PDB file of N, CA, C and O in Angstrom:
ATOM      1  N   MET A   1       8.862  10.232 -34.460  1.00  0.00           N
ATOM      2  CA  MET A   1       9.117  11.223 -32.774  1.00  0.00           C
ATOM      3  C   MET A   1      10.851  11.452 -33.483  1.00  0.00           C
ATOM      4  O   MET A   1      11.773  10.851 -34.035  1.00  0.00           O
ATOM      5  N   THR A   2      10.586  12.265 -33.170  1.00  0.00           N
ATOM      6  CA  THR A   2      12.585  13.646 -32.633  1.00  0.00           C
ATOM      7  C   THR A   2      13.195  12.916 -31.298  1.00  0.00           C
ATOM      8  O   THR A   2      12.495  12.234 -30.550  1.00  0.00           O
ATOM      9  N   ASP A   3      14.106  13.069 -31.168  1.00  0.00           N
ATOM     10  CA  ASP A   3      14.575  12.536 -30.167  1.00  0.00           C
ATOM     11  C   ASP A   3      14.055  13.841 -28.839  1.00  0.00           C
ATOM     12  O   ASP A   3      13.891  13.454 -27.682  1.00  0.00           O
ATOM     13  N   GLU A   4      13.889  15.030 -29.134  1.00  0.00           N
ATOM     14  CA  GLU A   4      13.346  16.285 -28.190  1.00  0.00           C
ATOM     15  C   GLU A   4      12.278  15.822 -27.756  1.00  0.00           C
ATOM     16  O   GLU A   4      11.913  16.189 -26.639  1.00  0.00           O
ATOM     17  N   GLN A   5      11.246  14.622 -28.720  1.00  0.00           N
ATOM     18  CA  GLN A   5      10.034  13.970 -28.202  1.00  0.00           C
ATOM     19  C   GLN A   5      10.002  13.144 -27.295  1.00  0.00           C
ATOM     20  O   GLN A   5       9.240  13.218 -26.331  1.00  0.00           O
ATOM     21  N   ILE A   6      11.098  11.962 -27.555  1.00  0.00           N
ATOM     22  CA  ILE A   6      11.823  10.660 -26.943  1.00  0.00           C
ATOM     23  C   ILE A   6      11.990  11.133 -26.121  1.00  0.00           C
ATOM     24  O   ILE A   6      11.054  11.009 -25.331  1.00  0.00           O
ATOM     25  N   GLU A   7      12.741  11.682 -25.792  1.00  0.00           N
ATOM     26  CA  GLU A   7      13.597  13.096 -23.702  1.00  0.00           C
ATOM     27  C   GLU A   7      12.788  13.257 -23.087  1.00  0.00           C
ATOM     28  O   GLU A   7      12.742  12.701 -21.990  1.00  0.00           O
ATOM     29  N   MET A   8      11.337  14.470 -23.714  1.00  0.00           N
ATOM     30  CA  MET A   8      10.186  14.582 -23.568  1.00  0.00           C
ATOM     31  C   MET A   8       9.406  13.465 -22.242  1.00  0.00           C
ATOM     32  O   MET A   8       9.509  13.672 -21.033  1.00  0.00           O
ATOM     33  N   LEU A   9       8.925  12.727 -22.651  1.00  0.00           N
ATOM     34  CA  LEU A   9       8.307  11.426 -22.911  1.00  0.00           C
ATOM     35  C   LEU A   9       8.957  10.668 -21.944  1.00  0.00           C
ATOM     36  O   LEU A   9       8.289  10.255 -20.996  1.00  0.00           O
ATOM     37  N   CYS A  10      10.717  10.287 -22.052  1.00  0.00           N
ATOM     38  CA  CYS A  10      11.361   9.880 -20.941  1.00  0.00           C
ATOM     39  C   CYS A  10      11.293  10.130 -19.064  1.00  0.00           C
ATOM     40  O   CYS A  10      11.357   9.425 -18.058  1.00  0.00           O
ATOM     41  N   LYS A  11      11.047  12.255 -19.569  1.00  0.00           N
ATOM     42  CA  LYS A  11      11.412  13.575 -18.628  1.00  0.00           C
ATOM     43  C   LYS A  11       9.815  12.917 -17.679  1.00  0.00           C
ATOM     44  O   LYS A  11       9.537  12.559 -16.534  1.00  0.00           O
ATOM     45  N   ALA A  12       9.080  13.070 -19.076  1.00  0.00           N
ATOM     46  CA  ALA A  12       7.754  12.226 -18.071  1.00  0.00           C
ATOM     47  C   ALA A  12       6.906  11.574 -17.375  1.00  0.00           C
ATOM     48  O   ALA A  12       6.041  12.022 -16.623  1.00  0.00           O
ATOM     49  N   ILE A  13       7.391   9.502 -17.866  1.00  0.00           N
ATOM     50  CA  ILE A  13       7.891   8.303 -17.467  1.00  0.00           C
ATOM     51  C   ILE A  13       8.970   8.562 -15.743  1.00  0.00           C
ATOM     52  O   ILE A  13       8.939   8.136 -14.589  1.00  0.00           O
ATOM     53  N   ASP A  14       9.648   9.336 -16.420  1.00  0.00           N
ATOM     54  CA  ASP A  14      10.824   9.297 -14.814  1.00  0.00           C
ATOM     55  C   ASP A  14       9.661   9.891 -14.029  1.00  0.00           C
ATOM     56  O   ASP A  14       8.963   9.207 -13.280  1.00  0.00           O
ATOM     57  N   ASN A  15       9.491  11.166 -14.229  1.00  0.00           N
ATOM     58  CA  ASN A  15       8.876  12.185 -12.855  1.00  0.00           C
ATOM     59  C   ASN A  15       7.529  10.815 -12.331  1.00  0.00           C
ATOM     60  O   ASN A  15       7.154  10.736 -11.161  1.00  0.00           O
ATOM     61  N   ILE A  16       7.205  10.253 -12.998  1.00  0.00           N
ATOM     62  CA  ILE A  16       5.551   9.345 -13.395  1.00  0.00           C
ATOM     63  C   ILE A  16       5.713   8.561 -11.787  1.00  0.00           C
ATOM     64  O   ILE A  16       5.053   8.670 -10.753  1.00  0.00           O
ATOM     65  N   THR A  17       7.461   7.376 -12.320  1.00  0.00           N
ATOM     66  CA  THR A  17       8.492   6.883 -11.315  1.00  0.00           C
ATOM     67  C   THR A  17       8.452   7.043 -10.238  1.00  0.00           C
ATOM     68  O   THR A  17       8.143   6.172  -9.425  1.00  0.00           O
ATOM     69  N   ASN A  18       8.856   8.588  -9.885  1.00  0.00           N
ATOM     70  CA  ASN A  18       9.690   9.152  -8.705  1.00  0.00           C
ATOM     71  C   ASN A  18       8.277   9.296  -7.877  1.00  0.00           C
ATOM     72  O   ASN A  18       8.315   8.923  -6.705  1.00  0.00           O
ATOM     73  N   ALA A  19       6.878   9.871  -8.451  1.00  0.00           N
ATOM     74  CA  ALA A  19       5.644  10.651  -7.883  1.00  0.00           C
ATOM     75  C   ALA A  19       5.208   8.892  -6.884  1.00  0.00           C
ATOM     76  O   ALA A  19       5.115   8.673  -5.676  1.00  0.00           O
ATOM     77  N   LEU A  20       4.961   7.526  -8.690  1.00  0.00           N
ATOM     78  CA  LEU A  20       5.067   6.422  -7.601  1.00  0.00           C
ATOM     79  C   LEU A  20       5.673   5.991  -5.983  1.00  0.00           C
ATOM     80  O   LEU A  20       5.108   5.710  -4.925  1.00  0.00           O
ATOM     81  N   ASN A  21       6.910   6.088  -6.350  1.00  0.00           N
ATOM     82  CA  ASN A  21       7.514   5.559  -5.460  1.00  0.00           C
ATOM     83  C   ASN A  21       7.311   6.299  -4.029  1.00  0.00           C
ATOM     84  O   ASN A  21       6.975   5.596  -3.076  1.00  0.00           O
ATOM     85  N   THR A  22       7.520   7.821  -3.825  1.00  0.00           N
ATOM     86  CA  THR A  22       7.181   8.750  -2.734  1.00  0.00           C
ATOM     87  C   THR A  22       5.774   8.265  -2.498  1.00  0.00           C
ATOM     88  O   THR A  22       5.697   8.116  -1.279  1.00  0.00           O
ATOM     89  N   ASN A  23       4.324   7.860  -3.196  1.00  0.00           N
ATOM     90  CA  ASN A  23       3.127   7.461  -2.798  1.00  0.00           C
ATOM     91  C   ASN A  23       3.490   5.915  -1.996  1.00  0.00           C
ATOM     92  O   ASN A  23       2.741   5.483  -1.119  1.00  0.00           O
ATOM     93  N   ASN A  24       4.755   5.166  -2.445  1.00  0.00           N
ATOM     94  CA  ASN A  24       5.097   4.029  -2.027  1.00  0.00           C
ATOM     95  C   ASN A  24       5.103   3.984  -0.980  1.00  0.00           C
ATOM     96  O   ASN A  24       4.885   2.973  -0.312  1.00  0.00           O
ATOM     97  N   ALA A  25       5.425   5.367  -0.465  1.00  0.00           N
ATOM     98  CA  ALA A  25       7.133   5.367   0.470  1.00  0.00           C
ATOM     99  C   ALA A  25       6.054   5.765   2.332  1.00  0.00           C
ATOM    100  O   ALA A  25       6.170   5.465   3.520  1.00  0.00           O
ATOM    101  N   THR A  26       5.301   6.413   1.629  1.00  0.00           N
ATOM    102  CA  THR A  26       4.215   7.158   2.203  1.00  0.00           C
ATOM    103  C   THR A  26       2.842   6.294   2.792  1.00  0.00           C
ATOM    104  O   THR A  26       2.597   6.522   3.977  1.00  0.00           O
ATOM    105  N   LEU A  27       1.878   5.282   2.057  1.00  0.00           N
ATOM    106  CA  LEU A  27       1.927   4.819   2.371  1.00  0.00           C
ATOM    107  C   LEU A  27       2.425   3.472   2.914  1.00  0.00           C
ATOM    108  O   LEU A  27       1.843   2.884   3.825  1.00  0.00           O
ATOM    109  N   GLU A  28       3.365   3.082   2.398  1.00  0.00           N
ATOM    110  CA  GLU A  28       4.324   2.527   3.849  1.00  0.00           C
ATOM    111  C   GLU A  28       4.273   2.583   5.169  1.00  0.00           C
ATOM    112  O   GLU A  28       4.548   1.778   6.059  1.00  0.00           O
ATOM    113  N   THR A  29       3.793   3.898   5.141  1.00  0.00           N
ATOM    114  CA  THR A  29       4.528   4.896   7.119  1.00  0.00           C
ATOM    115  C   THR A  29       3.139   4.625   7.121  1.00  0.00           C
ATOM    116  O   THR A  29       2.947   3.791   8.006  1.00  0.00           O
ATOM    117  N   ILE A  30       2.049   4.931   6.547  1.00  0.00           N
ATOM    118  CA  ILE A  30       0.654   4.916   6.986  1.00  0.00           C
ATOM    119  C   ILE A  30       0.521   3.251   7.610  1.00  0.00           C
ATOM    120  O   ILE A  30       0.032   3.167   8.737  1.00  0.00           O
ATOM    121  N   LEU A  31       0.955   1.885   6.887  1.00  0.00           N
ATOM    122  CA  LEU A  31       0.358   1.144   7.266  1.00  0.00           C
ATOM    123  C   LEU A  31       1.135   0.606   8.241  1.00  0.00           C
ATOM    124  O   LEU A  31       0.684  -0.336   8.892  1.00  0.00           O
ATOM    125  N   GLY A  32       2.294   1.060   8.477  1.00  0.00           N
ATOM    126  CA  GLY A  32       3.308   0.769   9.413  1.00  0.00           C
ATOM    127  C   GLY A  32       2.020   1.284  11.147  1.00  0.00           C
ATOM    128  O   GLY A  32       1.438   0.659  12.034  1.00  0.00           O
ATOM    129  N   HIS A  33       2.190   2.729  10.736  1.00  0.00           N
ATOM    130  CA  HIS A  33       1.259   2.864  11.992  1.00  0.00           C
ATOM    131  C   HIS A  33       0.090   2.751  12.133  1.00  0.00           C
ATOM    132  O   HIS A  33      -0.270   2.971  13.289  1.00  0.00           O
ATOM    133  N   TYR A  34      -1.387   2.269  10.823  1.00  0.00           N
ATOM    134  CA  TYR A  34      -2.020   1.348  11.278  1.00  0.00           C
ATOM    135  C   TYR A  34      -1.834   0.052  12.114  1.00  0.00           C
ATOM    136  O   TYR A  34      -2.524  -0.163  13.111  1.00  0.00           O
ATOM    137  N   ASN A  35      -1.122  -0.583  11.785  1.00  0.00           N
ATOM    138  CA  ASN A  35      -0.414  -2.455  11.833  1.00  0.00           C
ATOM    139  C   ASN A  35      -0.255  -1.793  13.825  1.00  0.00           C
ATOM    140  O   ASN A  35      -0.314  -2.410  14.889  1.00  0.00           O
ATOM    141  N   GLY A  36      -0.062  -0.437  13.521  1.00  0.00           N
ATOM    142  CA  GLY A  36       0.633  -0.279  15.557  1.00  0.00           C
ATOM    143  C   GLY A  36      -0.020  -0.152  16.484  1.00  0.00           C
ATOM    144  O   GLY A  36       0.218  -0.467  17.650  1.00  0.00           O
ATOM    145  N   ILE A  37      -1.570   0.682  15.697  1.00  0.00           N
ATOM    146  CA  ILE A  37      -2.096   1.429  16.338  1.00  0.00           C
ATOM    147  C   ILE A  37      -3.584   0.720  16.753  1.00  0.00           C
ATOM    148  O   ILE A  37      -4.137   0.869  17.843  1.00  0.00           O
ATOM    149  N   VAL A  38      -4.073  -0.055  15.665  1.00  0.00           N
ATOM    150  CA  VAL A  38      -5.340  -0.946  15.125  1.00  0.00           C
ATOM    151  C   VAL A  38      -5.649  -2.209  16.289  1.00  0.00           C
ATOM    152  O   VAL A  38      -6.736  -2.532  16.770  1.00  0.00           O
ATOM    153  N   PRO A  39      -4.227  -2.815  16.561  1.00  0.00           N
ATOM    154  CA  PRO A  39      -4.708  -4.177  17.424  1.00  0.00           C
ATOM    155  C   PRO A  39      -4.644  -3.704  18.700  1.00  0.00           C
ATOM    156  O   PRO A  39      -4.340  -4.671  19.400  1.00  0.00           O
ATOM    157  N   GLN A  40      -4.806  -2.442  19.575  1.00  0.00           N
ATOM    158  CA  GLN A  40      -4.436  -2.179  20.615  1.00  0.00           C
ATOM    159  C   GLN A  40      -5.639  -1.085  20.575  1.00  0.00           C
ATOM    160  O   GLN A  40      -5.570  -0.342  21.554  1.00  0.00           O
ATOM    161  N   MET A  41      -6.689  -0.796  19.731  1.00  0.00           N
ATOM    162  CA  MET A  41      -7.551  -0.047  19.994  1.00  0.00           C
ATOM    163  C   MET A  41      -8.410  -0.800  19.841  1.00  0.00           C
ATOM    164  O   MET A  41      -9.281  -0.696  20.704  1.00  0.00           O
ATOM    165  N   ARG A  42      -8.697  -2.067  18.601  1.00  0.00           N
ATOM    166  CA  ARG A  42      -8.639  -3.046  18.620  1.00  0.00           C
ATOM    167  C   ARG A  42      -9.882  -4.168  19.978  1.00  0.00           C
ATOM    168  O   ARG A  42     -11.035  -4.598  19.984  1.00  0.00           O
ATOM    169  N   GLU A  43      -8.325  -4.169  21.167  1.00  0.00           N
ATOM    170  CA  GLU A  43      -7.882  -4.701  22.050  1.00  0.00           C
ATOM    171  C   GLU A  43      -8.939  -3.742  23.438  1.00  0.00           C
ATOM    172  O   GLU A  43      -9.551  -4.155  24.423  1.00  0.00           O
ATOM    173  N   ASN A  44      -8.758  -2.564  22.945  1.00  0.00           N
ATOM    174  CA  ASN A  44      -9.148  -2.380  23.777  1.00  0.00           C
ATOM    175  C   ASN A  44     -10.606  -1.855  23.728  1.00  0.00           C
ATOM    176  O   ASN A  44     -10.917  -1.023  24.580  1.00  0.00           O
ATOM    177  N   VAL A  45     -12.139  -2.508  22.235  1.00  0.00           N
ATOM    178  CA  VAL A  45     -13.194  -1.798  22.915  1.00  0.00           C
ATOM    179  C   VAL A  45     -13.485  -2.704  22.709  1.00  0.00           C
ATOM    180  O   VAL A  45     -14.553  -2.728  22.098  1.00  0.00           O
ATOM    181  N   ASP A  46     -12.924  -3.928  22.976  1.00  0.00           N
ATOM    182  CA  ASP A  46     -13.690  -5.651  22.617  1.00  0.00           C
ATOM    183  C   ASP A  46     -13.382  -5.446  24.534  1.00  0.00           C
ATOM    184  O   ASP A  46     -14.259  -6.071  25.130  1.00  0.00           O
ATOM    185  N   ARG A  47     -12.355  -4.725  25.550  1.00  0.00           N
ATOM    186  CA  ARG A  47     -12.303  -5.050  26.645  1.00  0.00           C
ATOM    187  C   ARG A  47     -13.216  -4.412  27.534  1.00  0.00           C
ATOM    188  O   ARG A  47     -13.437  -4.568  28.735  1.00  0.00           O
ATOM    189  N   ALA A  48     -13.872  -3.375  26.343  1.00  0.00           N
ATOM    190  CA  ALA A  48     -14.967  -1.903  27.269  1.00  0.00           C
ATOM    191  C   ALA A  48     -16.443  -2.535  26.794  1.00  0.00           C
ATOM    192  O   ALA A  48     -17.507  -2.348  27.384  1.00  0.00           O
ATOM    193  N   ASN A  49     -16.239  -3.354  25.548  1.00  0.00           N
ATOM    194  CA  ASN A  49     -17.521  -4.408  25.578  1.00  0.00           C
ATOM    195  C   ASN A  49     -18.081  -5.140  26.238  1.00  0.00           C
ATOM    196  O   ASN A  49     -19.291  -5.320  26.379  1.00  0.00           O
ATOM    197  N   ARG A  50     -16.562  -5.980  27.036  1.00  0.00           N
ATOM    198  CA  ARG A  50     -16.670  -7.058  27.997  1.00  0.00           C
ATOM    199  C   ARG A  50     -16.977  -6.706  29.496  1.00  0.00           C
ATOM    200  O   ARG A  50     -17.713  -7.314  30.274  1.00  0.00           O
ATOM    201  N   PHE A  51     -15.935  -5.120  29.795  1.00  0.00           N
ATOM    202  CA  PHE A  51     -16.623  -4.876  31.090  1.00  0.00           C
ATOM    203  C   PHE A  51     -18.071  -4.304  30.899  1.00  0.00           C
ATOM    204  O   PHE A  51     -18.701  -3.980  31.906  1.00  0.00           O
ATOM    205  N   GLY A  52     -18.714  -4.143  29.462  1.00  0.00           N
ATOM    206  CA  GLY A  52     -19.990  -3.312  29.665  1.00  0.00           C
ATOM    207  C   GLY A  52     -21.129  -4.406  29.739  1.00  0.00           C
ATOM    208  O   GLY A  52     -22.135  -4.064  30.360  1.00  0.00           O
ATOM    209  N   ARG A  53     -21.111  -5.480  29.275  1.00  0.00           N
ATOM    210  CA  ARG A  53     -21.964  -6.868  29.677  1.00  0.00           C
ATOM    211  C   ARG A  53     -21.862  -6.955  31.202  1.00  0.00           C
ATOM    212  O   ARG A  53     -22.848  -6.755  31.912  1.00  0.00           O
ATOM    213  N   GLU A  54     -20.788  -7.224  31.640  1.00  0.00           N
ATOM    214  CA  GLU A  54     -20.888  -7.560  33.097  1.00  0.00           C
ATOM    215  C   GLU A  54     -21.243  -6.881  33.713  1.00  0.00           C
ATOM    216  O   GLU A  54     -21.941  -7.432  34.564  1.00  0.00           O
ATOM    217  N   ALA A  55     -21.164  -5.324  33.901  1.00  0.00           N
ATOM    218  CA  ALA A  55     -22.295  -5.105  34.225  1.00  0.00           C
ATOM    219  C   ALA A  55     -23.264  -5.299  34.285  1.00  0.00           C
ATOM    220  O   ALA A  55     -23.705  -5.671  35.373  1.00  0.00           O
ATOM    221  N   GLU A  56     -24.067  -5.171  33.258  1.00  0.00           N
ATOM    222  CA  GLU A  56     -25.601  -5.345  32.663  1.00  0.00           C
ATOM    223  C   GLU A  56     -25.904  -6.791  33.359  1.00  0.00           C
ATOM    224  O   GLU A  56     -27.025  -7.099  33.763  1.00  0.00           O
ATOM    225  N   THR A  57     -24.982  -7.473  33.428  1.00  0.00           N
ATOM    226  CA  THR A  57     -25.097  -8.647  34.288  1.00  0.00           C
ATOM    227  C   THR A  57     -25.708  -8.635  35.314  1.00  0.00           C
ATOM    228  O   THR A  57     -26.835  -8.716  35.801  1.00  0.00           O
ATOM    229  N   ASN A  58     -23.845  -8.414  35.700  1.00  0.00           N
ATOM    230  CA  ASN A  58     -24.473  -7.414  37.231  1.00  0.00           C
ATOM    231  C   ASN A  58     -25.424  -6.994  37.612  1.00  0.00           C
ATOM    232  O   ASN A  58     -25.881  -7.550  38.611  1.00  0.00           O
ATOM    233  N   GLU A  59     -26.419  -5.484  36.862  1.00  0.00           N
ATOM    234  CA  GLU A  59     -27.583  -4.904  37.181  1.00  0.00           C
ATOM    235  C   GLU A  59     -28.387  -6.321  37.244  1.00  0.00           C
ATOM    236  O   GLU A  59     -28.760  -6.750  38.336  1.00  0.00           O
ATOM    237  N   VAL A  60     -28.580  -6.863  36.326  1.00  0.00           N
ATOM    238  CA  VAL A  60     -29.637  -7.658  36.357  1.00  0.00           C
ATOM    239  C   VAL A  60     -29.625  -8.808  37.122  1.00  0.00           C
ATOM    240  O   VAL A  60     -30.497  -9.662  37.279  1.00  0.00           O
ATOM    241  N   ASP A  61     -28.232  -8.681  37.690  1.00  0.00           N
ATOM    242  CA  ASP A  61     -28.579 -10.418  38.155  1.00  0.00           C
ATOM    243  C   ASP A  61     -28.881  -9.505  39.976  1.00  0.00           C
ATOM    244  O   ASP A  61     -29.779 -10.090  40.583  1.00  0.00           O
ATOM    245  N   ASN A  62     -28.320  -8.363  40.729  1.00  0.00           N
ATOM    246  CA  ASN A  62     -29.148  -7.559  41.386  1.00  0.00           C
ATOM    247  C   ASN A  62     -30.198  -6.579  41.529  1.00  0.00           C
ATOM    248  O   ASN A  62     -30.257  -5.714  42.404  1.00  0.00           O
ATOM    249  N   ALA A  63     -30.858  -6.746  40.779  1.00  0.00           N
ATOM    250  CA  ALA A  63     -32.581  -6.191  40.463  1.00  0.00           C
ATOM    251  C   ALA A  63     -33.190  -7.397  40.742  1.00  0.00           C
ATOM    252  O   ALA A  63     -34.235  -7.426  41.392  1.00  0.00           O
ATOM    253  N   VAL A  64     -32.465  -8.761  40.175  1.00  0.00           N
ATOM    254  CA  VAL A  64     -33.748  -9.958  40.560  1.00  0.00           C
ATOM    255  C   VAL A  64     -33.828 -10.691  41.443  1.00  0.00           C
ATOM    256  O   VAL A  64     -34.606 -11.592  41.756  1.00  0.00           O
ATOM    257  N   ALA A  65     -32.253  -9.905  42.191  1.00  0.00           N
ATOM    258  CA  ALA A  65     -32.735 -10.782  43.798  1.00  0.00           C
ATOM    259  C   ALA A  65     -32.727  -9.825  44.545  1.00  0.00           C
ATOM    260  O   ALA A  65     -32.370 -10.140  45.681  1.00  0.00           O
ATOM    261  N   ASN A  66     -33.038  -8.456  44.376  1.00  0.00           N
ATOM    262  CA  ASN A  66     -34.169  -8.128  45.034  1.00  0.00           C
ATOM    263  C   ASN A  66     -35.232  -7.773  45.148  1.00  0.00           C
ATOM    264  O   ASN A  66     -35.743  -7.701  46.265  1.00  0.00           O
TER     265      ASN A  66
END
């Protein structure tokens, strides 16, 4: 292998490394956002489901009472 070919391969490997580092930084940012938002969303879904079940129970109780 010539020095020119080795230099070209080294540059290609450096470019790949830089791209992977950029992608990792982007994924870390996405993960931080996900971890900050998803728990709140899950809590809101659970609360909405709980209110829905309570409303259904009240409707059934009112129908039985009448």
